[in-house]
N, C-alpha and C positions, 0 to 999 in steps of 0.2 A: 312287455305289454304296458307296464306303468309309464314308460317313456312315450309310447305311442299315444296313450290316453292324455298325457300332459300336453303333447304337441297339438292334438286335435281339439282339446278343450273339454274333456270329460270332467264333470264336477267330482270333487273328492267326496266320497262317502265312506263311512267306516266308523269304528269305535273312537279313533283318535281325532276325527274331523270335528271341527266346531259346528254347532247346529246352524249358524247363520253364515258359514264360510262361503257357501255358494251364492249368497245374495249379492255381494260386491262383484263377483265374476259375472253374474247374470246382468247386472247393470252395465258392466263394461261391454258385454255383447250387444246390449240394446243401443248403447252409444255407438258402437261400430256399425250396427245396422242403420242408424239414423245418419251417421256421417257418410256412409256409402250412398244411401238414398238421396241425401241432399246434394252430394257431388254429382251423381248421375242426373238428378233433376235440373240442377243449375247448368250443367254442360248442355243438356238437351234444350232447355229454355233459351240459353244464350245463343246456341247454334241456330235455332229456329228464328230468333229475332234478327240475327245477322242475315240469314237466308231471305227472310221476308223483306228486309230493308235493302239488300244489295243484289239479290239474285232473281227475285220474283219479277216476271214480265221481261226477263233478259234471256239471251241465248245461253244454253248450258255451258259450263266450264269443263273442258276436257282436262283431266288430271293425268291419266295414263293412257294416252291414245284412245282407242275405242273400248278399252277395258273398264275404265272408271271415269265417271263425270259427276259433277254437281248440277242438279236440275231441280228447280223448285216445282213441286207438285202438291196440290191439295187433295188429300185422300179421305173421302167421307166413309169409306168402308174399312175392311180389315186388310190383312196382308194380301198382296197381289191384286188389290182393288176389289176383292169379293165382298158382297154384302152391303153395297152402297145404300140400300134402302133400310138397313138395320143399324144406323148410327146410334140411335137411342139404346139399343141392346148392348152395343159395344161400350157405351158409356156406363151402363149398369154393371157390366162385367168388370170393368176397370175399378169401379167404386167397390164392388164386392171383394175383389182381390186385395185392395187396400185395407178393408176392414178385417179380412182374414189374416193378413200379415201383422197388423197391429195387435190382434188378439193372440196370435201365435208368439209374438215377441215376449210376452210375459213368461213363457216357459223356455226361453232361448238361453242355452248355455254353451253353444258351439260357435266358435268364430267363423268357420267356413259357412255354416248355415246363416250366420248374421250377414256375411258378405253376399251370399246368394239372395237372401230375402231383401237386403238393401238394394241390390240391383233391380229386382222385380218391383219393389216399392217405388224407387225413383223413376223407372220406366213407365209404370202405370200412372204415376202422378203427372209425368210429362205429357203423355197422350191424353189423359183426362183433362188436363188444363186446356189443351187444344179443343177437345170436344165441348167443353163448357164455354170458353171465351172466344173462340174464332167463329167467323161467319160460316154458315148463314144464320146461326142463332144458338141460344143456350141449349145444351144437350144434343145439338145437331151439327156442331162445328166439325170442319174437316181438318184432319191432322196434316201438318206440314211435313212432307217427306222430301229428301233432297239427295241422298247418297244413291247413285244409280250405277251399279255394276252392270257390265254387259250381260245380256241374257238372264237377268234376274230382276226381281221386284225392286222398286225404289223404296227406300226406308230412311229412318232417322236414328239419332242416338238413343232415344227411348226404346225403339224396337231392338236395337243392339243390346241394350242393358237387359231387357226382358229375355231375349234369347240366351245371353250369357248366364243370367241367373237361372234360367230353366235348365240349361245344360249342367251347371254346377249342382243343382238339386238332384238331377238324375244320377250324376256321378257319386254324390254323397250317399244317395239311397243305395246304389250298388255296392258301395264300400261298407254299408251297414251302420252309418252314422246318423243318429236321430237329432232333431233340433234341440232336444234337452241334453245333448251331449253323450248319451249312452251309445255304446257300440254293441251291435249284436251280429251274430253269424247265423245265417239261415241255411 
């Protein structure tokens, strides 16, 4: 059990643990969260800049026959193009997610949770940047989507980061690992 707790990042608590020994570990987890978020954000931003510069108003690029193509699309709504009239609501949701993650980061002692929350944060920041700075205007901007698998919605790297982070959070929750590093069995 001690080995499993060491691997997943459970903070050391007990009589022999130093009172502030968890603080540096918590900082490392916050750094991990920020590095993952920054990487996800920069990959998303860079890919969208490239798509807008090279692919927008051009025919789609077929990557794997009819199975996968790159096609520049501006999406004012949510996944699958739903809710186009609610762009401002999606902007507020993304901003709320960012605030919640930043607040939760103070209690973060688990590396897997840091990675999951970093993916969510980077993806939310990527799509929020589009909503704020892209046309038609502030808080009404359309998200740039470009990854178009056959028979599926067109998405971007921010969406991928959000989905991967969400899946990781579900898996961590099923395993009983909390963001503070505690492990529980229900």
